[in-house]
C-alpha positions as CSV (number, residue, x, y, z in Angstrom):
1,M,88.6,121.0,94.7
2,L,86.9,118.3,96.8
3,L,86.3,118.3,100.4
4,A,86.1,114.8,102.0
5,I,84.6,113.8,105.4
6,E,85.1,110.7,107.2
7,T,83.3,110.0,110.6
8,S,82.2,106.4,110.3
9,G,84.5,105.2,113.1
10,I,86.6,106.1,116.2
11,L,89.1,108.4,114.3
12,G,87.3,111.0,112.0
13,S,89.2,113.0,109.6
14,V,88.8,115.6,106.8
15,A,90.8,116.1,103.7
16,I,91.1,118.4,100.6
17,A,92.1,117.1,97.2
18,D,92.1,118.0,93.6
19,D,92.5,115.8,90.4
20,Q,96.3,116.0,90.9
21,R,97.0,115.4,94.5
22,L,95.9,115.3,98.1
23,I,96.4,118.8,99.4
24,V,95.9,118.3,103.1
25,E,94.4,115.6,105.6
26,R,93.8,116.1,109.2
27,T,92.5,113.9,112.0
28,L,89.6,115.2,114.1
29,Q,90.6,116.0,117.7
30,T,87.7,114.2,119.1
31,T,86.6,110.4,118.7
32,G,83.3,108.5,118.1
33,R,80.2,110.3,118.8
34,R,81.9,113.6,119.6
35,H,83.0,114.2,116.1
36,A,80.0,116.8,115.9
37,Q,82.0,118.9,118.1
38,T,84.9,119.5,115.9
39,V,84.1,118.8,112.3
40,V,82.7,122.3,111.7
41,A,85.6,123.9,113.4
42,E,88.2,121.6,111.6
43,V,86.9,122.3,108.2
44,D,86.8,126.0,108.7
45,D,90.4,125.9,110.1
46,I,91.8,123.7,107.3
47,L,90.3,126.0,104.6
48,R,91.8,129.1,106.4
49,T,95.1,127.5,106.9
50,C,95.3,126.4,103.2
51,G,94.0,129.9,102.0
52,F,91.0,128.7,100.4
53,A,87.5,130.0,100.3
54,V,84.5,127.9,100.8
55,S,83.7,128.9,97.1
56,D,86.8,126.9,96.0
57,I,85.3,123.6,97.1
58,T,83.2,122.3,94.1
59,A,82.4,119.0,95.6
60,V,82.0,117.2,98.9
61,A,82.4,113.5,99.4
62,V,81.2,111.9,102.6
63,S,81.7,108.3,104.0
64,I,78.2,106.9,104.3
65,G,78.7,103.5,106.0
66,P,78.4,101.0,107.3
67,G,79.9,102.2,110.6
68,S,78.9,104.1,113.8
69,F,75.3,105.2,113.7
70,T,76.1,108.5,115.4
71,G,79.4,109.0,113.7
72,L,77.8,108.5,110.1
73,R,74.9,111.0,111.0
74,V,77.4,113.6,112.0
75,G,79.4,113.5,108.8
76,L,76.4,113.1,106.6
77,V,74.6,116.2,108.1
78,F,77.7,118.3,107.7
79,A,78.2,117.2,104.1
80,K,74.6,117.6,103.1
81,T,74.3,121.1,104.7
82,F,77.6,122.2,103.3
83,A,76.6,121.0,99.7
84,W,73.2,122.5,99.9
85,L,74.2,125.9,101.2
86,N,77.1,126.4,98.8
87,Q,75.5,124.6,95.8
88,T,78.3,122.0,95.5
89,K,78.3,118.5,94.2
90,L,77.7,115.7,96.8
91,V,79.1,112.3,96.6
92,A,78.5,109.2,98.8
93,V,81.5,106.8,99.4
94,D,81.0,103.4,100.5
95,T,83.1,103.2,103.8
96,L,84.3,99.6,103.1
97,R,85.5,100.8,99.7
98,A,87.4,103.5,101.2
99,I,89.2,101.1,103.6
100,A,90.0,98.7,100.8
101,Q,91.4,101.6,98.7
102,Q,94.1,102.2,101.4
103,V,95.4,98.6,100.6
104,P,98.6,98.6,98.4
105,Q,97.7,97.8,94.7
106,E,100.1,94.7,94.7
107,I,97.3,93.0,96.7
108,E,94.8,92.6,93.9
109,T,91.7,91.6,96.0
110,V,90.8,92.4,99.5
111,T,87.8,92.1,101.7
112,A,87.1,94.9,104.0
113,V,85.2,94.4,107.3
114,V,83.4,96.7,110.0
115,D,82.3,95.3,113.4
116,A,78.6,94.8,113.4
117,Q,78.1,93.7,116.9
118,R,76.6,90.2,118.0
119,N,79.6,88.4,116.7
120,E,79.0,89.6,113.1
121,L,80.8,91.7,110.5
122,F,79.7,94.0,107.6
123,A,82.0,92.9,104.9
124,A,82.4,93.5,101.0
125,T,85.4,92.5,98.7
126,Y,87.1,94.8,96.3
127,R,89.5,94.3,93.3
128,W,92.1,96.8,92.2
129,N,91.2,98.5,88.9
130,A,94.7,99.4,87.5
131,E,93.2,101.6,84.6
132,C,91.3,103.8,87.0
133,R,93.6,103.3,90.1
134,I,90.4,102.6,92.3
135,R,89.2,99.5,93.9
136,D,85.9,98.3,92.5
137,A,83.4,96.2,94.4
138,I,83.0,92.4,93.5
139,N,80.1,92.1,95.9
140,S,77.7,94.1,97.8
141,V,78.0,95.1,101.5
142,H,76.7,92.2,103.6
143,L,76.5,90.8,107.0
144,S,78.6,87.9,107.9
145,T,79.2,85.9,110.9
146,I,82.8,85.6,112.3
147,A,82.7,81.9,111.5
148,R,81.5,82.3,107.9
149,L,83.7,85.2,106.7
150,S,85.5,84.1,103.5
151,A,89.2,83.4,103.8
152,D,89.8,83.5,100.0
153,H,91.2,87.0,100.3
154,P,93.2,89.1,102.8
155,V,91.1,91.0,105.2
156,V,91.3,94.7,106.4
157,G,89.3,97.1,108.6
158,P,88.4,98.1,112.1
159,G,86.2,95.0,112.5
160,L,89.5,93.0,113.1
161,Q,90.3,95.0,116.2
162,K,87.7,93.2,118.2
163,H,88.0,89.6,116.5
164,R,91.8,89.6,115.7
165,E,92.5,86.5,118.0
166,V,89.9,84.5,116.3
167,L,90.6,85.5,112.7
168,D,94.3,85.4,113.0
169,T,94.3,81.6,112.9
170,S,92.2,81.3,109.8
171,H,92.6,84.6,107.8
172,T,95.4,86.7,106.4
173,M,94.9,90.1,108.2
174,L,96.7,93.1,106.7
175,E,98.7,95.5,108.9
176,E,96.8,97.4,111.6
177,S,97.9,100.9,110.0
178,L,95.4,100.2,107.2
179,W,92.4,99.4,109.2
180,Q,90.8,102.7,110.0
181,P,89.1,104.4,106.9
182,R,90.7,107.9,106.3
183,A,89.2,110.9,104.6
184,S,92.2,110.7,101.9
185,S,90.7,107.5,100.6
186,V,87.1,109.1,100.6
187,A,88.7,111.9,98.6
188,V,90.1,109.7,96.1
189,I,87.0,107.7,95.5
190,G,84.9,110.8,95.6
191,L,86.9,112.4,92.9
192,H,86.5,109.3,90.6
193,M,82.7,109.4,91.3
194,V,82.5,113.0,90.4
195,R,84.2,112.3,87.2
196,L,81.5,109.6,86.5
197,G,78.8,111.7,87.5
198,Q,77.9,109.6,90.3
199,T,76.5,112.4,92.5
200,S,73.6,112.3,95.2
201,V,70.8,114.7,96.2
202,P,71.3,116.3,99.7
203,E,67.7,116.1,100.4
204,T,67.5,112.3,100.0
205,L,70.9,110.9,100.9
206,E,70.8,108.6,103.9
207,P,73.6,106.6,105.7
208,V,74.2,102.9,104.8
209,Y,73.4,101.0,108.0
210,V,72.7,97.7,106.4
211,R,70.5,96.8,109.3
212,L,68.6,98.6,112.0
213,S,70.4,99.5,115.3
214,Y,69.7,97.2,118.4
215,A,67.6,99.8,119.9
216,E,65.5,100.3,116.8
217,E,64.9,96.6,116.4
218,K,63.6,96.5,120.0
219,R,61.4,99.3,119.7
220,P,57.6,98.3,119.8
221,V,55.9,98.4,116.3
222,P,52.9,100.9,116.7
């Protein structure tokens, strides 16, 4: 079984799945940077509620960004520690891919976006792979200004929350219920990555920030 962790945004969640189905998904009871206060307790409770032991988990999938600097760190530290202590496989899931995975398959191609501040977005475009039932990236995660965001495909993601008034006139925005990344989507992609052997090393895995935080950019160079 696989444990999935998603803490990249405002609403965090955890899930457990196997190759056949999603077993359980639960939203964290705190938001944003406070995910650290509940992720350990929620995972412990979800395992006990389902009657699973830690040894039943053979892989951990974690959303690695782009997203909240603090949130990503919380999820990644937990996932790396869990994988290292319990000798489980670790897979790193692109957050934008997880968001795109939530879009109905009838929409072949979609662009997922996360707010990057400074009137910019982190964006990437994904196409539905019917054979694997997974969305594959057709370009890499990149920075885009609001004005230059491609309107060739529908857009989805939490980045729309802040910029919906501007983008509503020029882009096809998918329904808001699809915008936030969910641990269930991280689990689906994580299981696919485990089957392909696309695992990560806990000691070296880092979040995908795309760029430094504003504070880090302003920090004097020694």
